[in-house]
N, C-alpha and C positions, 0 to 999 in steps of 0.2 A: 566612653566616647570623649573623654577629656573635656568635661563640661567647662565652658567659658574660655576655651583655649584661644580662640581668635580675638579675644578682648585684651590680649597682652602684647606689648612690644617686647619680643623675646630676649633681646640683648640688653636693652638699657632700662627696662621696666617702664617704658613710655606708654602711651595711651591709644595708639592707633590700631585699628583692625582692618581686615580685608575690605570691609564695607565702608571704611572711612569714618568709623564711629570711635569715640573715646571710651574709656572704661565706664563712664557715666552715660554712654550711649548717645552723647551729643554729636552733632554733625561736625566734621572736620572743616575748618574754615579756609584752609590753604588749598583751594581748588587746583592750583598749578602743581602742587605736590601730588595730589591725588590722581589726576588724569593720566599721566604717564604710566601708572601702574595697572590701569584697566586693561582688560584684554581687547585685542583688536581682531581684524580679519585674518591676519596671519597666524594668530594663536589658535583660532578655530580651524584653520587649515592644518595646523600641527595635530590637533585632536583627530581630525579626519584621517591624517596620514598614519597615526598610531593604530586607528581602527582598521585601515586598509592593510597595514603590515600584519596585524594580528590575523585578519581574515585570510590573507595570502598564506601565512604559515599554516593555518588550519587546513585550508584546501590542499596544501602540499602534503601534510600528514594524512589527510583523508585519502589521498590517491597513492600513497606510498605502499609498495608491495615488496615482499621478500625475494631474494634470488632463487632461481629455479635450481633444484637439486638434480644431479645426474641420475641416469636410469640404472646404473650398475649396482648401486648400494641398496639392498633390500632391508637394511636395518632402519630406514626411514622412508617417509613418503617421497615420491618423485613425480613432479609434474610432467616431466618427459615421458614417463611410462603412461601416465594417465591421458596425456594429450594424444598419444599415438592411438590409444583405444577410442578416444573421443572422435578423432578424424575418421576412423572406420565406421563408427555408428552414424555420424552426420552424413557421410557419403551415401548412406542408404536412402537419404531424402526424408520427406514427411512419414511419420509412422503412427497414424491413428490406430487405436484399438480395432482389431479385426482386419487390418490391412496385411497384404502379403509382405510389405516392408517390415512390419513388426513381427508377425506370426512366423513367417518362413525365413527371414534373414536376420533380424536383430536378435530374436530369442536364441536361435542356434549359435550366433556369434557369442552371446553371453555364456551359453552352455559350454562352448569350447574353452573360454577363459576360466570358468569355474572348475572344469576338469583339470586344467593346467595347475590351478591353485591346489586342488586336492592331491595331485601327484607330488607337488612340492611338499606338502604337509606329510605325506606318507614317507618321503625320502628322509625328512628330519626325524619323524617318528615320535614327536612329543604331543601333537594335537591331531585331530581327525577333521575332515571336511566332508559334510553330507550335502547332497544336491537334490532338489525336488522341483517338479513342475506342477503348478496347481491350476485347475480350471474351475473356479468357483461360480455358482449360480445363486442369485438372491435378489431381494427387493428391500428398499428402505426409503423413508421420507427424509427430505432435506429442505431446509430453509436457507436459500442463497439467492439473493437478488429477488427471488419470489419463493413461494412454497410450492414444491412439486414432489413427485414420486419417481424413483428410479428403479428399474428392473434390468438385471444383466444375466447373460447366459453364457457360460464357458468362456469368460475372459481369461487372459493368461497372466499368471505370475511365475517369475523365476526366483527360486529361493535357494540360499545356501546357509549352512550353519557350521560354525568352527567352534571347537571346545576341546577339552582334554581327551586324550586318546582312549582313556578308560571307558568312555561312554558319555552320553548326554548329561549335562549338569542339570540341577534342579531349578536353576535360575538363569536368565539370559537377558542380554541387552539387544534391542532390535535397532537396526539401521534401515532407513527406508528411502528410496528414490523412486522415480517413475521413468520408464524408458519410452512410453508412448508420447505422441505429440498432438497438437491441434492440426487440422487439415492445413496443408500449404505452408508449413513451417518446419525447417529441419530440427528445431528444438535443441540447439547446442547447449544453452544455458538453462532452458526449461525442457527437460531436466537431464539431458544425457551427460552433462559434466558431472552432475552429483553421482550418477551411476559409475562413471569411471573413477571418481574419488573413492567410492565404496569398494570397487574392484581392486584398486591398488592398496587399500588398507587391508583387504583380505589377503592379497599377496604378501604383504608384510607380515601379517599375523601368522600365515601358513608356514613362514620360515623362522618363526620364533624358536629359540633353543631351549625355552622353558615352557612348562605346561601352563595353559591358561586356567584360571580359577573358576571362570563361568563360561558359558557359551555366548556367542555373538551371532545373531540371525541377521542375514542380509537379504532384504526384500527388494527385488527389482520388479516393481509392479507394473503391469501392462494396461491399466485402465484408469489412471488418475484424471486424465482430460475428459473422461466420460463422467465427470463429477464424482471423483473419489471412489469409484467402484472397486478398483483393485485392492486398495487398503481394506475396504469393508469386507471383501471376500476373504482376505487373509485373517483378519481379526475375529471374524465370525465363524470361520469354518476350518482353518488349518490346524492340525494337531499340535504344531509347535507353538501355537499362540498361548497355551496354558503356562508356559515357563516365562513368558515375557513379563519383566518387572519394570522396565523403563525403555524409552526409545529416543532416537535422534532422527528427526525428519529433515531431509535436505531438499531444498527447492530453489527456484529461480524465477524472478519477474523482471529480469533486465538482461544484461550482457556483461559479465566480468565484474571488475572492481573488487571491493571488500564484501565478504558475506557477513550478514548481521544476524545475531541471535535476537529475534524480535518477539518471541513468547516462550515461556517456560511454565512447567506445572501441568496440571494442578497438584499442589502438594509436593511431597518428596523434595524438599529444598536441597537436599544433599546432591541431587543431580545438577542443579544450577551451581551449587558451590564447586562441584568437580569442574565445571566449565571455567569458572572464574579463577580457580586455583591453577588449572592445567593449560588452558589455551595460551600459546605463545603470542598470538596476534589478536587480542580481544576486541570485539566490536559488538556492544550489547547496550540495551537500555530498557529499564522498566517503563520508560515513557513510550517507546515504540510498542511494547506490549499492551499498554492501556489504550493507545490509539488504535491498534489492529483489532483488539477485542471489542472495541466500541462498535464495530460494524460499519464504519464509514468507508472502509476500503473495499472496493468491489472484487474481492478475491478471497479464496479460501484454500486450505491445504489439507493433506492427509492427517496433520496434527489433530484436526477436529474429530476424525473418525476414530483414531486410536484413543483419544480422550474420552469421547462420548459413548462409543460402543464397546471399547476394550477396557475402559475405566483404568487406563495406564497413564502415568506421567511421563513427560518428555520434554525435549528441546526442539524448537522450530527455528531452522537456520536457512537463510535465503540470500541469493544475490539480488540486489535491487537497483544497481547503477544502470544507466542507459536504458530505461524502461521503454523508450520509443520503439525498440526492436522486439519487445516481448510479444509473443504469438504472431510474429510476422515471418516473411520469407528471409528476413535479414538476421535472424537469430542463428548465426553461423559461428564456426569454431574460431576463425581468425579474429573475430571481434572480441574474444576473451583475452584480456591483457596478459602478458607474460608475468608470472608471479601470482596471478589471481587464483589459479588452481592449487598452486603450492601452499599459499597461506590457509586456504580452506582444508586442504588435506592434512597439513600439520596441526591445525586446530582440532579437527575431529579425531585424528589418530591419538593425539595427546589426551583428549577427553576419554576416549575408549579405553586406553591404557590405565588412566586414572581409575575409571569405574571398575575395571577388572582386577585391580590390585587393592580394592577396599571391600569392606563387609557390608556396605549399605545396601548393595543389590539384593542380598539375601534377607533383608529386613522386610517386615509386612509393609505393603504400599499404603500411602495415606492420600489417595486421590482427592478426598473431600477437604483436605487441609488447605487453608487460605495461603495466599502468597506471604512469605516470611521475610523477603529480602528487598531492600532498595539496592539497585545495582545500576551501574553505568560505566562506560569506558571514557577515558580522557584522551581524545583524539587518537585512539588506538595504541597508546603507549602503555597504559596500565588501566586497571579497573579499580573502581571504588565500590565497596559493598558494606552494608551493615543491616542489622535487623530492622524490621518495621517498627518494633517497639522502641528501639534506639532512635529511629528516625523521628518518632512522635516526641521523644524527650528533646532532641536537638531542635526540632521545628518550634515546639512550644517554648523551650527555654531561650532560644534566640530571639523569638518574637517578644517575649516578656522583657528581656534585657533591653531590646530596642525601645520598647514603650517606656521602660523605667528611666532610661537616660534622657528620652525626650521630656518626660515629666520633670526631671531634675532641671533641665534647661528652662522650662516654663517657670518653675518655681524660683529659680535664680534670677529670672527676669531678662535672660538673654533674648527671648521674644515672648509674646504673650499667647495664651491659649486662643484668643481671638485671632491673633496673627496666623496661627496654624490653620484655623477654620477658613480664613481668607485664602490662604495658599491652596487648601483643598478645593475650594471653589475655582480657583485659577486652573488647577489640574483638570477639573471637570470641563470647563470652558475649552481648554486646550484639546482635550480628547474629542469633545463635540466638534470643534473646528476641523480636526483631522478627519473624523468620520464624515463630515459633510463634504469636505474636499474629496475624500475617497469615493463617496457615493456619486458625486458630480462627475468625477472622472469615469466611473463605471458606466453611468448613464451615457456619457459622451462617447465612450468606446462602442457601446451598443449602437447608438445613433449613427456613428460613422462607419459601421459595419466592420469594426476592427476587433470583434470578439476573438480571443485567443491569439492576438497578435504577438504575444510573448511566447507562444508554444514552441516555436523552432529556436528561440533564443531567450531562455529564462532570465538572463541578466537584465532584460528590459523591464522586469518587474520593479527593480530598484528604481530606475529613472522614471517609470510611469506612475507608480503608486507610492513607493516609500519616500522619494525625494519631495514631491509636493506636499505630502502629509507631514513630513518633518518641518518643512517651511511654514506650514500653517500653525503647527503646534508651537514652535518657537516664536513665531510672530505674535501670538497671543501674549506670551510672557514678555516680549519686547514692549508691547503696548503698556502692559501694567508697570513695567520698569520705568518707562518714560513719564508716566502720568501719576503714579502713586508711589510715595516714599514709605518704606517699611524698614524698621530697625533690624539690623542684622539679616537682611532679606535673603542673602545667599545661604546662610546657615539654616534659616527657617525652610527654605525650599528643599535643601538637601535632606534635612531631617523628615520633612513631610513624606518624601519618597520612601524613606526607611519605614515610616509608620504605615504607609500603604502596602508595602511589601510584607510587613509583619502581619497586617490584617488578612491579606490574600493568603499568606502561608498558613495562618491559623484556620482559615476556611477550608483550604484544600486538605489540611490534615484532618479536620473534622469530617470531611467528605470520604476519607479513607483513600485518598489518592497518593500512591507512593511516588508519583512523579513530582510531588511537591519539593523534592530535593532540588529541582531547578531553581525555584524561588529562594530556598535556603542558600544556595551558593551565591546568588545575587546579593542576598542580605549580608552574609558573612563577610564577603570580600569588600563590599561597600563600607562596612563598619570599621575597616582598617584605616580608612582615610585619616580621621582625626587623630588617632593614636600615632600614626606615622608622622604627622605634622608636629605633634607634641614632642616626640623623641627627637625629631630633626632640630627643633628649637632648643631643647635641652642640651644637646651635644654641640650646638653652635653651627649647625649646617646652614640654617637660615636665621636671620635676625628679626624679621617681621613676617607674619603670615600675610603674603600678598596674593592678589589674584593669579599671578603666574605660579606661585608655589602651590596654590590650591589646584590649579589646572594640572601641574606636573604630577602631584601626588595622587590626585584623583584618577588620572590616566593610569598611573602605576598601580594603584590598588585595585582598579577595576579590570586589569589585564586578564586575570583568571575568569572573571565573569564575561568579559568580551570573548574569550576562548569558547566558553560554554555556549554563548549566544551564537557565535559564528558557526560552531559545529552543528548546532541544531538548525540553523538556517540552511547551511550547506546540504545536510541530510534532507531536509524538508523540501527544498527545491528540487534536488535530485530525484526524489521519489514522487512527489505529488504532481509536478508539472506533466510528466508522461502519463500518469494515471488519469488525469483530466481528459486525455485523448480517447478514453474508453468509458467515460461515465455517462454517456448518452444524454438524455433530456432531463435527467434527475434534478440538475441545478445549473443555473447559468454560471459558467466558469468565472466570469467577473465578480460574482457574488462570493466566490472563494478567494480569489486573488486580492480583492479589496480588503477584506478582513485580515488576511495574512499580512498584507502590506501595512495595515493599521497596527498590528501587534508589533511588528518590527519597528515601525516608526515611533510608536508610543514608547517602546523600550528605550530607544535613542533619546527621546525628548525627556523621559523621566530622569535619566542619568546625566543629562547635560543642561537642563533648564535652569539649574541654580547658577551656572556660569553666565547666563544672560544678565544677571543682576550685579555682576562684576565686570561687565563689558561695556565698551563704548557702543554707541548706536550701531546696529548691524545692518543699516539700510543697504549699503553696498553689497553685502553678502546676500541679502534677500533678492536684490535685483538681479544679480548674477545667476542665482539659483533658479529664479523664475524664468529668466531668458533661456537657461539651459533646458528647462522643462518644456517651454514653448517650442524650442528648436526640435526636441525629440518628438513632440506630438505632430509637428508638421512633417517631419521625416517619416514617421509611421503612416501618415495619411497619404503621402505623395511618392513614396518610393517602395521598393521591395522589402525594406526593413520590417514593415508591419505585416508581411505575408506569413500566415500561420504555418503553412506547409512548404517545406523545402526538400528537395531531393539531392543527395550526394551519396557516393558509394561509401564514404567514410562515416557520414553522420546522417542517415535518412530521418527526417522528421515529417511523417506522412499522415494523411487522413486514413483511418481504417474503414474499409467497406466489406460488407458480406453481400455477395451476389449469387442468387440461387435461380438457375434456369428451371422454371417450374411448370408442371402440368397439373391443373386444378379441375376436378370434376365434382359437380354438385348435383346430388339426387334429391328429389322430393320424397315425402313420406310414403307416397304410392310407389315409389321405386323408378319414377320417370327421371331421366337425365335432364336437369334444368339448364346446365351450362357446362361447357368444356373449353378451356382456354389455356394458352401458352403465354408465359410472361417471364420477365426477370423480376424477382423479388429482391429489391435493394434496400439495405439498412446501413446507416452510417453510425459509427460508434461514438461520435462526439456531438457537442451541443449545436454545432453549426448544421448538423443533420443533413438531410437530402436537399434542403432548399437552395444551396448554392453549388450543387455539383456542376461540372462543366457541361456546356451545351453540346449534347450529342444524343442521337436517337436511342441509345442504350440506356442513358442516364437522366433523361428528362422527357418532357412532353406528356407525362401522366400525372393527374392530380393525386393528392394523398388518398389512401384507401378509405372508402366510405363504409363505416361499420354499423350504421344506424339500422340496417335491415337484418342484423344477426345478433343473437345473444352471446355468441362465441366471443370471449374477451380477446382472443387472438385474431379475430376478424376473418376466420377461415383462411389464414395465411400460413405457410409452411415454416413456422418458427423452428429453428434447429433445437432450441431449448427454451425454457420459461424465462425470457428476458424481456417481456413485452412492457414491463413497468419502466424499465430504463430506456427501451427502444420501442416506443408505442407504435401501433399500426398507423396512426394518423401522420406520423413523421417518417414513414417508409415510402417506397415507390413500388408500384405494380405496373411494370412497363410491358405492354402488349408486344409480343414478337411473333413473327409468322411460323418460325420453325418449331417443331415439337422435340423435346429432348428424347434421347433413346432411353426407354425404361425397360430393363431386362426382366424385372420381376414385378409385374403390376400388382397393386394392392387389391385384395379381395376380402371384404368384410361380410360376414354372413351372421344373421340372427338365428341362433339355435333354438332358443326358447324364450318365451315371454309369459310369466305366470304371476298371478296375484297370490300373495301368501295368505291363505285362509280368507277370513273376512276382515283382515286388517287393511290399512291403507298402504301397505308395502307391496312393491312390484319388483320381481327378480327377473333380470334380463341376462341371458348367456350368449356369448358371441364366440365366433371362430374367425381367426385372422390368418390369411396366407398371403405370401408375396412380401414385397418390401425388401429392405437391405439391413445392414448391421446397425444402422442408426435410425430409429423410428420414434415418432411421438404421437400420442393420443391427446385430443382435446375432448374432454367429457363434459357435456353441457346438458343439464336437466331442463326440460321444458314444461310449459303448461301446468304449473303449480307443483311439479315434482321437485324434490331435492335429493341430492345424493346422500345416502345413509351409510353405505358400506360397499366394499368391493373385494375382489380376490387378490389384489396385489399385496396389500399391507393391512394390518389392523388399523383401519382409517380412524384417525382422531381429528375431527373437524376443527376443534379448538387449536390443535397443534399445527395443522396445515393452513389454518385460516378459512373461514367460510367464504365462498366465492361462487361466481356464476359458472366458471369453466375450471376444471381440474385437469392438471397437465401430468402426463406420465411419459417418461423418457425410457424407451426400450432399446437395448443393445445386445449384441452378441460378439464373441471373440473368435475362438479357434474353429468353430463349426456352426453351421446354420441350424437353429433350433427346429423342432418339428412344428406342425401347425400350432399356433398359440390359441389357447382357450381362456377366457376370463369372463367374469360376471359382475353386474352392478346391482345393488339393492337400493331402489328408490322409494321415497316416502311422499305421498300426496299430502299437501298442506291445506288443501281446500276442504270444504264441508262434505263433499261427496266424491266418490272414486269414479273417475271418468271411464268411458268405453275406450281402452287403449288400443283397440283394433282400428279405431277411426280417427284417432288424434295422436300426434307424436308426443312421446314421453321423454325422448332423449335424442340429442344430436351427438353423433360421433364422428369427429374428423380424424383421419389417420394420415400421417405424413411419413414419407420415407426419404432418407437423404444419402446420396452417393458422394461421400466425402473423401474417397480414395479410389484407386483402381482405374480400369479402362473406361468406365462410364461416368467418371467424375466430371470430365470436361466435354460439353457439347461443342459443336462448331461455333455457336454464338458465344459461348464463354471463351473459346480460344481467341476469337476476334477481339473481345473485350480485354482479355489479358494482354494481348499484343498492343492494343491501342494505349493502354495505360503504361505499359513498359517503355514504349517509345516516347510519348508525350510528356511523361513526368521528367524526362532528362532534357526537355527543351522548353521549360516553362517561361524563358525570356523571349520567346518568339512573338508573343502577342499579349495584350492586356487581358488579364483574367486566366491566362494559362497556368498560373500557380495552382489553380483548382485541380489540375491533373496530378498533383502531388498525392498519389493514392497508393496504398497497399491493400491487396485484395485476398480475401478467403472466398473461394467459390466452389460450387458443386451443383449437381443435378438433383432435383427433388420432385416428388409427386405427392399430391394431397387429394384425398377422396373424402367428400363430406356426404354423410347420409343421416336421414332422420328415421327413427324407429318408434 
C-alpha cells in the first residue's frame, strides 16, 4: 500500500500531503495555498460522470447480441431455422398439458421435425436418430411455495436420441425443454424457444460427418407447467434414463436477451468447466446460483427433478430479461430480440460438442460432490474461474495483506488506532442515517399509496431510494469533516473501508459462500490506488499527491470494481423488479427495494466518503440533490410517473390477475346441500392485491373471503394450486355473479368404505372420484381430533411435507382421461377415545376442477371481463384511477364440491 506515501512532496522532498499536513503531521498554515487544491462540486460531478459512463458501457455490453447466422449452413446453429419453427409453435396458441393445442398439434409438429432429422442422419450414415413418445403416470411430493403432492396420468413427452450408428452408447447427455405452457400464454420464451434451439442442435448433429462418441437425448417434455411432472415421468420411468450421466436444462422467465447459466451441479465440476471453456458468449455467476438456491425466488425448474430424483448433475440455463411478460399473453415470438436465439444456440451447441469429445461423461458421477468452482463472467466478454480452495487462499491472503498494511500505517503514526475506531463509528452512523432515510421513504411511499411506483420504470429506484440515501450518508461525513479535525483523515477513511471489506470477505469465506469473489474484486482493485500514486510520483507524472490526483487515480483504480457493481445492479434490477409483480403478499415490495437501495447507496458512500475529507463544503451539492429528490417525489405523487402499471404493445407492465368463474357446492355431513353459488374467484399476484382493483361489478363489491367457519386452509376456494401462503384467501375476492358456468363433467365424490383398523385409533376411508377435467385439486382436511397419517398417493412423510390442517393434492392427466379415480386416507384419532364416526365428521374433502383450455375455458362472464380489460387498459388516461385497468389475465372455469365424511 506504499505506506506513508502521501506524506511526501514527490518532486522536491517537501512536506505537504493531500490533507495539508507536513511530514510531522502539523497543519499547513498557508490556507490560501491549500484551498484551491480541495475538491469542489465540479469534481464530484466528474466522479458521477465516470460512474455513469461505466454503467452505460456495462448496459451496452449486457444487451449486446451476436449476428444471426443464415439457415443454409448446417455446420453451425442458425437462429433463422430455429425462429421459423418457433413461429409455428407459438401460432398454435396456449398449450397447457392435456390441451388439444399440445397433444394434437404441437406434439405432431415435433414428431415431423424429428423424423426429418432422422432422415438426415440416415442419409449421412454416421449416426442414428431414435424417436419415442412417452405417456408416464406417477405421483411425488414437492415443496414449492408450499408443500403439496402431485399426481399425473398419461402426460406426454416427445423424446429423441442421437448417437453412433452402431447402436446405443453406454453414456448419454440429456437436453431438456418443455413445450407446454401456462393457460392463456403462447409461451414463446417459456419455453418454446428452448425447444426450437434443441431441435436445431439435433438437426446440426444429424448432419455431422463423423460418428458421435456418446448419445444425446432430447427431451421435449409436455408437463413442466404442471409443476415439473414431465421431467419426473421421464427420469423415473423411461428406459433411456439409465444412460444419462449429465443434463442441460433450458428455461425462460422473461423474453429474449441473454440467457444465463444460473445453477450448476451438484458435483461433476467437469460439466461446468465444459461450459466455461466452450461457450462463446458466456453469461454465468456463482452468485446467481447461490441466490436461486437460497429459495427466495418464487420459481423452480426441471433441474430440481433431475437432480433430486435422478441424482444427475447438470446445468440450468434460462432467459431472464423482460420478466414482465413471463406467464402472460405477451410472451410472443416477436418480443425475442434478433440474436438472442443465436447466442443461446451457439452456447449450447458448443457445450454439447465439448462434452461429446471428452472422456468425462463416461466417468462415474459425483452428485454428492460439493461445488468446486468460483465462476463468473465479465460483462459477457470472458469468464473467470478458479477452484473454491484457491478462492479461500485469495480471500484470506488479500484480507490479511490489507490488515497488515493498515497495521503498518498505524505503527508508523500515519494515523492512530483510535482514529480508525472513530472512523468505524462514523461509518456506522452513516449507515444508520441511510437506513433511517430509506425507512422513512418506504413508510412515506406506503402512506401515499405509491407502493410499486417504480414497477413500470425501474430506473426510479435510483432517484427514489439510492439518491437520498447517498445524500444522507455523505452528509454525516460532511458534518464530521466540518466539526472534527483528524490527522490524515482522507487516508484513514479510505483504509477503514479496506479493513471493513477485508473483515466481510473473511466472514463470507468462513460461511462457505463462493460469491465472496464479489468483495475480493472490490478489495483487490481498491488496493491498487496507493501503488499507482506512488509510481506516478516516482516517474514524475505528479509532483504532489493532491486531492485531484487522489480523485483521478481512485476513479481509475476502481473502474473494474465499478464494472462489477454496475453489472450486478443491472442484472438485479432486470430480474428482481418483474419478479416482485408475482410475489403476492409474502413481503411488502418497499421492504425489498429499500434494502436494495441501501446496499447500492452504502457501496457508493464507502468508496467516496474519503473524498469528503479533501473537499470544500458540499452544501451546494446537497441542496441541489435534495431539491431533485423532492421534485421526483412530487412528480410521483401528482403525475402518471408513479403509476405502477402501464400498458403499451412494446413494453407492457401490467398487474397479473387470475379470474376463475366458479360454481361452489357445499354439503353437510348428512349429505344435505348447504349452499350452491356462482362467483368470480379473483386473485392478484402482487402486493397491491385486490384492494385497489378498478371499480367494476366483476372486480369489486365483495368483502374478502371469511374463513373463520372452516378449517380448510384454502377457505373452500378453488385454488388452481397450493399458493395460498403467497396469495391468501383473505386477500382474494369472491364476487357473486348470476350466471353459472358450463360444467361438462360435474364432480362426483363417493365414500366407498369407512373402517376402523382393529382396536387402534386408526380410521381408513376409501373414495371414488368421477367427473372433473384434466386439472383437479383436493383439499384434504381432517376434523374432530383426527389427523392424516397416510394415503394412497405417495409414501406420506409428514415431516417432509410439513404438518398442516389441510393437505393439497394436484391431479392432472394428459393424452387421455383416466378411469374412475380411487384413493384412500388413513386417519389417526388424537383424543382419548375413538368417536362414533357414523355420527360425526372425520374428514372434509374439497374437490376442485379447472377448465384451463378448450371450449369450456371461457364462460360468457369471462369473455365480458376479458373484453373489458383489453379495451380499458389501452385507455388509462381517460380518467383518474383508470391506470388500475393495466391488467393481464389468466382465466378459466372451475367447479368445487365440498363434502364432509
